N, C-alpha and C positions, 0 to 999 in steps of 0.2 A: 380608304384615305387617299385623297388626291394631292400630289406634289406638284407644283407648277414646273413647267419644263425649265424656265430659266433658273429657277431655284436648285432644280436637280443638276443642271450644267455648272452652277457655282460650286455646288458640294463637291462634285467629281473634279473639278479644277483645283478646289483647295486641297483635297486628299492627294491628288497628283503631285501637286507642288511640294506638300509635305514629304511623299516618298521620293521625289526627286532631290530635296535638299539632304535628306538622309543619305541617299545614294552618293551624291556629290561629296559630302563629309567623309564617307566610308572610303570612297575611291582614293580622296586625297590623303587620308590617314594610311592607307595601304602603299600608296605610291611614294609617300615620304617617310615610310618606316616609323610612324608615330605610334608608340606603345606606352602603357602604363609603366611607371618604375618598377624595375625588376629587383633591385637590391634593397628591399625593404628591411630595415633593420628595427626591431622592437626593444622597448626599454620600459621599466616600471616607472611611471611618473611619481609615484609616492615614495619610492626609495631612492630617486634619482640622485639626490645629494649624498647618498651613501656609495654609490657606484664608483669604481676606480677612475673612470674617464671624466665624470661630471661632478667629481667631488669639488668643493669650493677652492681648494689650494691647487687643482689641476686645470682651472679655466684659464684661457688665454691662448697666446701663440706658443707652440712647441715644434719641435723638429722630430720626426720620426726616424727610425732606423736606417730608412731608404734615403734620407736626406730631405724628404718633401715637408712643407709646412703646413701645418693643422692649427686652426683657431677653434677651440671648443668653448661654446657659449650655451648658457641657459635662459629661456625666456619664461618669465614668472610675472604674475601681477606685481606691480606694474613696472617693470623694468628688464633690461637685457644685463646680463652678468658675464664678464666684467662689463662695467659701463663705459670705460675708455680704454682703448688699445691702440697699439702701433703695429703696422704691417709693412713689409718692404715694397718699393714700387717694382713693377715689372717682373713679380715673381708669381707663379701660379700657387694660390693658397686655398686649401680646402677648408670649408667651414663645415663644423658639426655641431648642429644646434638642437636642443632637446626643451620640451615644454614640461614645466613642472605643475601646471594646473589647467589652462584652457587652450583653445585654438589661438594661436598668434600668427603673424605674418612678419617677415623681415624684409625691409626695402632699405637700400643704401642709396641714397639721393645721389644723383650725377653719375651713377655707375650701372652695370647691367645686373647687379646682385639683387634678387628678389626671389623669395621662397615662402612656402607655408610651413609653418611648424605645428604639427600635429600631436597632441597629448598621445603618449604610449609608443612613438615613433621616433627615430633620429632623422632628421632633415640633414642631407649633405648637398652642398653646392661648392663647386670649385670655379674660381674665377682670378683673373690677373687685373691689377688696377694700373694703367698705363700712365697716370700722372700723380705727382705728390698733392697733398692738400688734406683739408679737415672734411671728412664727409659724415653727415648725420645719418643715423640708422634709426629707423622708426618702425613701430608696428602698423602694419596696413590691414589687420583683421581685427574687427571691433572685439575687445576682450573684457569689458566692463566698463564702471564708471570713471576709472583712472586711465583709461586707454590714451587720451590725450597727452598723458605725462610720460607714456612709455617710449624711451629714447635710449640711444647710446652714441657713442662717437668713435670714429674710425679715423685715425691718423695714419695716412699713407706717407712715408718718409724714405729718404735714400737708404740703400741697404747697409750701409756703413754705420748707421744710426740705430740699428736693431740688436738688441739684446733678447734672447728667446725668454719669454715669460715677463716681457717688459710691459707694464701697464703704466698709465699716467697717474 
């Protein structure tokens, strides 16, 4: 079998470029300490509504024993629960989100909040909202025919307007 010299050079160049790209990405990840998530927390999606943290009456904004603020949410076809909620401006808030059915994504427009919600796992993201306003939250992972209607609203208000567990 005869392979033309030019074709052989292009195959070698292509393979070398692929190895070079993998090498560059690996070096970048090591240099910037990029690692997979290590605080993976699992949960049973089938009995999610029966759990202490994700029960319907426990959703929304709450304060923990150490004084930090946590928003607990459930993503399910085709909505986020609670659908409307208030959070204080300029305060670090940890969002804990679980999926009751399929893969979802949570993106809050106009902010840096964006995460994937995988069934069987609790997604956790901590962020601070620097300005007041009404921000739409929407699903950015296709989750079925009603995906376009999956939304929620986040109201960022002054701290003195917040009552824990307050929803609209």
